[in-house]
C-alpha positions as a Markdown table, in Angstrom:
| # | Residue | x | y | z |
|---|---|---|---|---|
| 1 | Met | 90.8 | 111.2 | 186.3 |
| 2 | Ala | 91.7 | 108.7 | 189.1 |
| 3 | Asp | 95.3 | 107.4 | 189.4 |
| 4 | Thr | 95.8 | 103.9 | 187.9 |
| 5 | Ala | 96.7 | 101.3 | 190.4 |
| 6 | Leu | 99.9 | 99.3 | 189.5 |
| 7 | Pro | 101.4 | 96.3 | 191.1 |
| 8 | Ala | 104.0 | 96.9 | 193.8 |
| 9 | Leu | 107.6 | 95.9 | 193.2 |
| 10 | Pro | 110.1 | 94.3 | 195.6 |
| 11 | Gly | 112.5 | 96.7 | 197.2 |
| 12 | Asp | 115.6 | 95.1 | 195.7 |
| 13 | Val | 114.2 | 95.5 | 192.2 |
| 14 | Ile | 113.4 | 99.2 | 192.9 |
| 15 | Asp | 117.0 | 99.7 | 194.1 |
| 16 | Gln | 118.4 | 98.0 | 191.1 |
| 17 | Ala | 116.3 | 100.1 | 188.7 |
| 18 | Ile | 117.4 | 103.3 | 190.5 |
| 19 | Asp | 121.0 | 102.2 | 190.3 |
| 20 | Trp | 120.7 | 101.6 | 186.5 |
| 21 | Ala | 119.0 | 105.0 | 186.0 |
| 22 | Ile | 121.9 | 106.8 | 187.9 |
| 23 | Arg | 124.6 | 104.9 | 186.0 |
| 24 | Leu | 123.1 | 105.3 | 182.5 |
| 25 | Thr | 122.1 | 108.9 | 183.0 |
| 26 | Tyr | 125.0 | 110.5 | 184.8 |
| 27 | Asn | 128.1 | 108.2 | 184.6 |
| 28 | Gln | 128.8 | 108.3 | 180.8 |
| 29 | Ala | 128.1 | 104.5 | 180.4 |
| 30 | Asp | 130.3 | 102.6 | 178.0 |
| 31 | Ala | 129.3 | 99.6 | 175.7 |
| 32 | Glu | 130.0 | 97.1 | 178.5 |
| 33 | Thr | 127.7 | 98.9 | 180.9 |
| 34 | His | 124.9 | 99.0 | 178.3 |
| 35 | Ala | 125.3 | 95.3 | 177.6 |
| 36 | Ala | 125.1 | 94.5 | 181.3 |
| 37 | Phe | 122.0 | 96.6 | 181.6 |
| 38 | Ala | 120.3 | 94.8 | 178.7 |
| 39 | Glu | 121.1 | 91.5 | 180.4 |
| 40 | Trp | 119.6 | 92.7 | 183.7 |
| 41 | Leu | 116.5 | 94.0 | 181.8 |
| 42 | Ala | 115.8 | 90.6 | 180.2 |
| 43 | Leu | 116.3 | 88.6 | 183.4 |
| 44 | Arg | 112.9 | 89.2 | 185.0 |
| 45 | Asp | 109.5 | 90.8 | 184.1 |
| 46 | Glu | 109.7 | 92.8 | 187.3 |
| 47 | His | 113.0 | 94.4 | 186.0 |
| 48 | Arg | 111.2 | 95.5 | 182.8 |
| 49 | Leu | 108.2 | 96.9 | 184.8 |
| 50 | Ala | 110.5 | 98.9 | 187.1 |
| 51 | Trp | 112.4 | 100.3 | 184.2 |
| 52 | Gln | 109.2 | 101.3 | 182.4 |
| 53 | Arg | 108.2 | 103.3 | 185.5 |
| 54 | Ile | 111.6 | 105.0 | 185.6 |
| 55 | Gln | 111.3 | 105.9 | 181.9 |
| 56 | Thr | 107.8 | 107.3 | 182.4 |
| 57 | Leu | 109.2 | 109.7 | 185.0 |
| 58 | Gly | 112.4 | 110.3 | 183.1 |
| 59 | Gly | 111.6 | 113.9 | 182.3 |
| 60 | Arg | 111.8 | 114.8 | 185.9 |
| 61 | Phe | 114.9 | 112.7 | 186.5 |
| 62 | Ala | 116.7 | 114.0 | 183.5 |
| 63 | Gly | 115.7 | 117.6 | 184.3 |
| 64 | Leu | 118.3 | 117.8 | 187.1 |
| 65 | Pro | 121.3 | 119.7 | 185.8 |
| 66 | Pro | 124.1 | 117.1 | 185.2 |
| 67 | Glu | 126.8 | 118.9 | 187.2 |
| 68 | Leu | 124.5 | 119.2 | 190.2 |
| 69 | Ala | 123.4 | 115.6 | 189.9 |
| 70 | Arg | 126.9 | 114.3 | 189.7 |
| 71 | Gln | 128.1 | 116.2 | 192.7 |
| 72 | Thr | 125.0 | 115.3 | 194.7 |
| 73 | Leu | 125.3 | 111.6 | 193.8 |
| 74 | Ala | 129.1 | 111.6 | 194.5 |
| 75 | Arg | 128.3 | 112.5 | 198.1 |
| 76 | Leu | 126.1 | 109.5 | 198.7 |
| 77 | Pro | 127.5 | 106.1 | 199.7 |
| 78 | Glu | 126.5 | 103.0 | 197.8 |
| 79 | Ala | 123.7 | 102.2 | 200.2 |
| 80 | Arg | 120.1 | 101.3 | 199.6 |
| 81 | Leu | 118.7 | 104.1 | 201.8 |
| 82 | Gln | 120.9 | 106.7 | 200.2 |
| 83 | Arg | 119.9 | 105.6 | 196.7 |
| 84 | Arg | 116.2 | 105.9 | 197.6 |
| 85 | Gln | 116.9 | 109.4 | 199.2 |
| 86 | Val | 118.2 | 110.5 | 195.8 |
| 87 | Phe | 115.0 | 109.5 | 194.1 |
| 88 | Arg | 112.9 | 110.9 | 196.9 |
| 89 | Leu | 114.7 | 114.2 | 196.2 |
| 90 | Leu | 113.5 | 114.0 | 192.6 |
| 91 | Gly | 110.0 | 113.1 | 193.7 |
| 92 | Leu | 110.2 | 109.7 | 191.9 |
| 93 | Phe | 110.6 | 107.0 | 194.4 |
| 94 | Ala | 107.0 | 106.7 | 195.5 |
| 95 | Ala | 105.8 | 106.5 | 192.0 |
| 96 | Val | 108.4 | 103.9 | 191.0 |
| 97 | Gly | 107.7 | 101.5 | 193.9 |
| 98 | Ala | 104.1 | 102.1 | 194.9 |
| 99 | Gly | 100.8 | 101.0 | 193.4 |
| 100 | Ala | 99.5 | 104.6 | 193.1 |
| 101 | Trp | 100.8 | 106.2 | 189.9 |
| 102 | Gly | 100.8 | 110.0 | 190.1 |
| 103 | Ala | 103.1 | 111.8 | 187.8 |
| 104 | Arg | 101.2 | 115.0 | 187.3 |
| 105 | Glu | 102.8 | 117.3 | 189.9 |
| 106 | Thr | 105.6 | 119.6 | 189.0 |
| 107 | Thr | 109.2 | 118.6 | 189.7 |
| 108 | Pro | 110.0 | 119.1 | 193.4 |
| 109 | Trp | 113.8 | 118.9 | 193.2 |
| 110 | Gln | 114.4 | 122.6 | 192.6 |
| 111 | Arg | 112.7 | 123.6 | 195.8 |
| 112 | Leu | 114.7 | 121.0 | 197.8 |
| 113 | Val | 118.2 | 121.6 | 196.5 |
| 114 | Ala | 118.1 | 125.4 | 196.1 |
| 115 | Asp | 120.4 | 127.3 | 198.5 |
| 116 | Tyr | 119.0 | 130.7 | 197.5 |
| 117 | Ser | 115.8 | 131.6 | 195.7 |
| 118 | Thr | 113.4 | 134.4 | 195.0 |
| 119 | Arg | 109.6 | 134.6 | 194.5 |
| 120 | Thr | 107.8 | 136.2 | 191.6 |
| 121 | Gly | 108.4 | 139.9 | 191.7 |
| 122 | Glu | 111.3 | 139.7 | 194.1 |
| 123 | His | 115.0 | 140.4 | 193.6 |
| 124 | Arg | 117.7 | 139.9 | 196.3 |
| 125 | His | 121.4 | 139.7 | 196.7 |
| 126 | Trp | 123.8 | 137.8 | 198.9 |
| 127 | Arg | 127.5 | 137.9 | 199.8 |
| 128 | Leu | 128.9 | 134.4 | 199.3 |
| 129 | Asp | 131.7 | 132.9 | 201.5 |
| 130 | Asp | 134.3 | 133.4 | 198.8 |
| 131 | Gly | 133.6 | 137.1 | 198.6 |
| 132 | Ser | 131.5 | 137.0 | 195.5 |
| 133 | Arg | 128.2 | 138.9 | 195.2 |
| 134 | Leu | 125.2 | 136.9 | 193.9 |
| 135 | Asp | 122.0 | 138.7 | 192.8 |
| 136 | Leu | 118.9 | 136.8 | 191.8 |
| 137 | Asn | 116.1 | 138.2 | 189.7 |
| 138 | Thr | 112.4 | 137.4 | 189.9 |
| 139 | Asp | 111.4 | 133.7 | 190.4 |
| 140 | Ser | 115.0 | 132.4 | 190.4 |
| 141 | Ala | 116.9 | 129.7 | 192.3 |
| 142 | Val | 120.5 | 128.5 | 192.6 |
| 143 | Ala | 122.3 | 125.7 | 194.4 |
| 144 | Leu | 125.9 | 126.2 | 195.5 |
| 145 | Arg | 128.5 | 123.4 | 195.3 |
| 146 | Phe | 131.8 | 124.9 | 196.7 |
| 147 | Asp | 134.6 | 122.4 | 197.3 |
| 148 | Ala | 138.4 | 122.3 | 197.2 |
| 149 | Gly | 138.5 | 122.2 | 193.4 |
| 150 | Gln | 135.9 | 124.8 | 192.3 |
| 151 | Arg | 133.2 | 127.2 | 193.2 |
| 152 | Leu | 130.1 | 126.1 | 191.4 |
| 153 | Val | 126.8 | 128.0 | 191.2 |
| 154 | Val | 124.0 | 125.9 | 189.6 |
| 155 | Leu | 121.3 | 128.0 | 188.1 |
| 156 | Leu | 118.1 | 126.0 | 188.5 |
| 157 | Arg | 115.7 | 128.6 | 187.1 |
| 158 | Gly | 115.4 | 132.3 | 186.4 |
| 159 | Glu | 118.3 | 134.8 | 186.2 |
| 160 | Leu | 121.4 | 135.6 | 188.2 |
| 161 | His | 124.1 | 138.3 | 188.2 |
| 162 | Leu | 127.5 | 137.3 | 189.6 |
| 163 | His | 130.4 | 139.6 | 190.6 |
| 164 | Ser | 133.3 | 137.3 | 191.2 |
| 165 | Gly | 135.1 | 137.6 | 194.5 |
| 166 | Pro | 138.7 | 137.0 | 195.6 |
| 167 | Asp | 138.0 | 133.5 | 196.9 |
| 168 | Asn | 138.4 | 134.4 | 200.6 |
| 169 | Gly | 139.8 | 131.6 | 202.8 |
| 170 | Ser | 141.0 | 129.3 | 200.1 |
| 171 | Pro | 144.8 | 128.6 | 200.0 |
| 172 | His | 144.6 | 128.3 | 196.2 |
| 173 | Pro | 142.3 | 130.3 | 193.9 |
| 174 | Arg | 139.4 | 128.1 | 192.7 |
| 175 | Pro | 137.6 | 128.6 | 189.4 |
| 176 | Leu | 134.2 | 130.2 | 189.7 |
| 177 | Arg | 131.7 | 128.6 | 187.4 |
| 178 | Val | 128.0 | 128.7 | 186.7 |
| 179 | Ser | 126.3 | 125.5 | 185.5 |
| 180 | Thr | 123.0 | 125.4 | 183.7 |
| 181 | Arg | 121.2 | 122.6 | 181.8 |
| 182 | Asp | 123.0 | 123.9 | 178.6 |
| 183 | Gly | 126.6 | 123.9 | 179.8 |
| 184 | Leu | 129.2 | 125.6 | 181.9 |
| 185 | Leu | 130.2 | 129.2 | 182.2 |
| 186 | Glu | 133.5 | 130.1 | 183.9 |
| 187 | Ala | 134.2 | 133.6 | 185.2 |
| 188 | Leu | 137.6 | 135.1 | 184.2 |
| 189 | Gly | 137.6 | 138.0 | 186.7 |
| 190 | Thr | 134.2 | 139.4 | 185.8 |
| 191 | Arg | 130.7 | 140.6 | 186.4 |
| 192 | Phe | 128.1 | 138.8 | 184.3 |
| 193 | Ser | 124.5 | 137.8 | 184.1 |
| 194 | Val | 123.0 | 134.4 | 183.1 |
| 195 | Arg | 119.3 | 133.9 | 182.3 |
| 196 | Leu | 117.5 | 130.7 | 181.5 |
| 197 | Asp | 114.9 | 130.8 | 178.7 |
| 198 | Glu | 112.9 | 128.0 | 177.2 |
| 199 | His | 115.6 | 126.8 | 174.8 |
| 200 | Ala | 119.0 | 128.2 | 175.9 |
| 201 | Ser | 121.1 | 130.1 | 178.5 |
| 202 | Leu | 121.6 | 133.7 | 177.7 |
| 203 | Leu | 124.9 | 135.4 | 178.9 |
| 204 | Gly | 125.6 | 139.1 | 179.2 |
| 205 | Val | 129.1 | 140.2 | 180.3 |
| 206 | Ser | 129.4 | 143.5 | 182.1 |
| 207 | Glu | 133.1 | 143.3 | 183.0 |
| 208 | Gly | 136.0 | 140.9 | 182.3 |
| 209 | Ala | 135.4 | 137.7 | 180.3 |
| 210 | Val | 133.5 | 134.4 | 180.6 |
| 211 | Arg | 134.5 | 131.0 | 179.1 |
| 212 | Leu | 131.5 | 129.0 | 177.7 |
| 213 | Gln | 131.4 | 125.2 | 177.4 |
| 214 | Pro | 128.4 | 123.6 | 175.8 |
| 215 | Gln | 127.0 | 120.6 | 177.7 |
| 216 | Gly | 127.2 | 118.4 | 174.6 |
| 217 | Gly | 131.0 | 118.9 | 174.2 |
| 218 | Gly | 131.0 | 121.5 | 171.5 |
| 219 | Ser | 133.8 | 124.1 | 171.1 |
| 220 | Thr | 134.5 | 126.5 | 174.0 |
| 221 | Ala | 134.2 | 130.2 | 173.4 |
| 222 | Ile | 135.3 | 133.3 | 175.3 |
| 223 | Ala | 132.8 | 136.1 | 175.8 |
| 224 | Gln | 134.2 | 139.6 | 176.4 |
| 225 | Ala | 132.8 | 142.6 | 178.3 |
| 226 | Gly | 129.9 | 144.2 | 176.5 |
| 227 | Glu | 128.9 | 141.1 | 174.6 |
| 228 | Ser | 125.9 | 138.9 | 174.8 |
| 229 | Trp | 125.9 | 135.1 | 174.0 |
| 230 | Arg | 123.5 | 132.3 | 173.6 |
| 231 | Leu | 124.5 | 128.9 | 175.0 |
| 232 | Asp | 122.6 | 125.7 | 174.2 |
| 233 | Ser | 123.7 | 122.1 | 174.7 |
| 234 | Ile | 125.4 | 122.1 | 171.2 |
| 235 | Gln | 127.1 | 125.4 | 170.8 |
| 236 | Ala | 127.9 | 128.9 | 172.1 |
| 237 | Arg | 127.0 | 131.7 | 169.7 |
| 238 | Arg | 127.6 | 135.4 | 170.0 |
| 239 | Leu | 124.5 | 137.6 | 169.5 |
| 240 | Asp | 124.4 | 140.9 | 167.7 |
| 241 | Thr | 122.8 | 142.8 | 170.6 |
| 242 | Pro | 125.0 | 144.3 | 173.3 |
| 243 | Ala | 125.0 | 142.8 | 176.8 |
| 244 | Pro | 121.6 | 143.4 | 178.4 |
| 245 | Ser | 121.4 | 145.7 | 181.4 |
| 246 | Ala | 121.2 | 144.3 | 184.9 |
| 247 | Ser | 119.2 | 147.2 | 186.0 |
| 248 | Trp | 116.7 | 144.8 | 187.6 |
| 249 | Arg | 119.2 | 144.7 | 190.5 |
| 250 | Asp | 118.1 | 148.3 | 191.3 |
| 251 | Gly | 114.4 | 147.5 | 190.6 |
| 252 | Leu | 114.4 | 149.0 | 187.2 |
| 253 | Leu | 113.6 | 147.8 | 183.7 |
| 254 | Leu | 115.3 | 149.8 | 180.9 |
| 255 | Ala | 113.6 | 149.9 | 177.5 |
| 256 | Arg | 115.1 | 151.6 | 174.4 |
| 257 | Gly | 112.7 | 151.4 | 171.5 |
| 258 | Gln | 111.6 | 147.9 | 172.6 |
| 259 | Pro | 108.4 | 146.6 | 170.9 |
| 260 | Leu | 105.4 | 146.8 | 173.2 |
| 261 | Ala | 104.7 | 143.0 | 173.1 |
| 262 | Glu | 108.3 | 142.2 | 174.1 |
| 263 | Leu | 108.2 | 144.8 | 176.9 |
| 264 | Leu | 105.0 | 143.3 | 178.3 |
| 265 | Ala | 106.4 | 139.8 | 178.2 |
| 266 | Glu | 109.4 | 141.1 | 180.2 |
| 267 | Leu | 107.1 | 142.9 | 182.7 |
| 268 | Asn | 105.0 | 139.7 | 183.1 |
| 269 | Arg | 108.0 | 137.9 | 184.7 |
| 270 | Tyr | 107.5 | 140.2 | 187.7 |
| 271 | Arg | 103.8 | 139.4 | 188.4 |
| 272 | His | 101.3 | 136.6 | 188.4 |
| 273 | Gly | 98.8 | 136.3 | 185.5 |
| 274 | His | 98.9 | 137.5 | 181.9 |
| 275 | Leu | 99.9 | 140.7 | 180.2 |
| 276 | Gly | 99.1 | 141.2 | 176.5 |
| 277 | Cys | 98.2 | 143.6 | 173.8 |
| 278 | Asp | 96.4 | 143.8 | 170.5 |
| 279 | Pro | 98.5 | 142.7 | 167.4 |
| 280 | Ala | 97.9 | 146.2 | 165.9 |
| 281 | Ile | 100.1 | 147.8 | 168.6 |
| 282 | Ala | 102.5 | 144.8 | 169.3 |
| 283 | Ser | 105.4 | 146.5 | 167.5 |
| 284 | Leu | 104.9 | 150.0 | 169.0 |
| 285 | Pro | 108.4 | 151.1 | 170.2 |
| 286 | Ile | 108.6 | 151.9 | 173.9 |
| 287 | Ser | 111.4 | 153.7 | 175.7 |
| 288 | Gly | 111.8 | 154.5 | 179.4 |
| 289 | Asn | 113.0 | 153.4 | 182.8 |
| 290 | Phe | 110.2 | 151.5 | 184.5 |
| 291 | Gln | 109.8 | 150.6 | 188.1 |
| 292 | Leu | 109.5 | 146.8 | 188.8 |
| 293 | Asp | 108.1 | 147.1 | 192.3 |
| 294 | Asp | 104.7 | 148.4 | 191.0 |
| 295 | Ile | 103.8 | 146.8 | 187.7 |
| 296 | Asp | 100.3 | 148.2 | 187.8 |
| 297 | Ala | 101.6 | 151.8 | 188.0 |
| 298 | Thr | 104.1 | 151.0 | 185.1 |
| 299 | Leu | 101.2 | 149.8 | 182.9 |
| 300 | Arg | 99.2 | 152.9 | 183.7 |
| 301 | Phe | 102.1 | 155.1 | 182.7 |
| 302 | Ile | 102.7 | 153.3 | 179.5 |
| 303 | Ala | 99.0 | 153.5 | 178.5 |
| 304 | Gln | 98.8 | 157.2 | 179.3 |
| 305 | Ala | 102.1 | 158.1 | 177.6 |
| 306 | His | 101.1 | 156.4 | 174.4 |
| 307 | Gly | 97.4 | 157.0 | 174.3 |
| 308 | Leu | 96.5 | 153.3 | 174.9 |
| 309 | Gln | 93.5 | 151.7 | 176.6 |
| 310 | Leu | 94.2 | 149.5 | 179.6 |
| 311 | His | 91.7 | 146.7 | 180.0 |
| 312 | Arg | 91.6 | 144.6 | 183.2 |
| 313 | Val | 89.5 | 141.5 | 182.7 |
| 314 | Thr | 90.6 | 140.5 | 186.2 |
| 315 | Arg | 93.5 | 141.6 | 188.4 |
| 316 | Tyr | 95.6 | 138.8 | 186.8 |
| 317 | Trp | 94.5 | 139.3 | 183.1 |
| 318 | Val | 95.5 | 142.7 | 181.7 |
| 319 | Arg | 95.5 | 143.8 | 178.0 |
| 320 | Leu | 96.5 | 147.0 | 176.2 |
| 321 | Ser | 94.7 | 148.2 | 173.0 |
| 322 | Ala | 94.7 | 151.2 | 170.8 |
| 323 | Ala | 92.5 | 154.0 | 172.1 |
């Protein structure tokens, strides 16, 4: 389908709409600010049109983790060029101001703001300036925001493992925090993993403790070594399961009686395409230590060990069934 041509908007109107989007989304606007916005919106038809375009693209704008957005915006002076650079970063400026309307591409800001990232099937580690060790699992990305007040690691996608360091070079120890779309996790002398899934951030503490603060302002909680927690924007909740293994750092996936369907979903994170199985064997318990650098070999081993058939529709579409 061809893009729909829309009328161009004056540059000053674009800048004003961008300004309102920033103020209303990230600056905890009060009643006076909302009243001023309503007055601006009613002043001209062009204002309403510009705001409609901002709202249409709001999913990509709002998708930026709040802590990262606030710090990024705080660095920028109140200048037109800088404001437009913010929206170019989010991939929105061209669509707001131009006649061509194309909102189908995926959000580009992760690729632009990430300091460290991994591809599908890759896991890597880095030693950070403060002495901490950062590990990233498959298809993951983080942005670092270290300043005089804190050491902030923003998890943009995927999974990380963090071993807090002594904060080398800082005259005063700074808190080490991980920010996700769901809230803030502060290290209390610790090693821990954080993983983003579709609805929440999953925490596993290997050593020490971690303080959790939901984005929506709910009660804080302290997670201890050996525990796993689920953090969403409303609350932090301890899970019954123990902290998951971070064996992926060594290229291994550990399974202890894991249902086959769950194991395949986990293995699928490390390759392109689809892994599946027949419903009749979905709950088959699987145990073992599986290599992540050769998923095809792992699948062959599972099939042989449990008497299953391995079907390859294509190299990207693989399915297991009963023999």
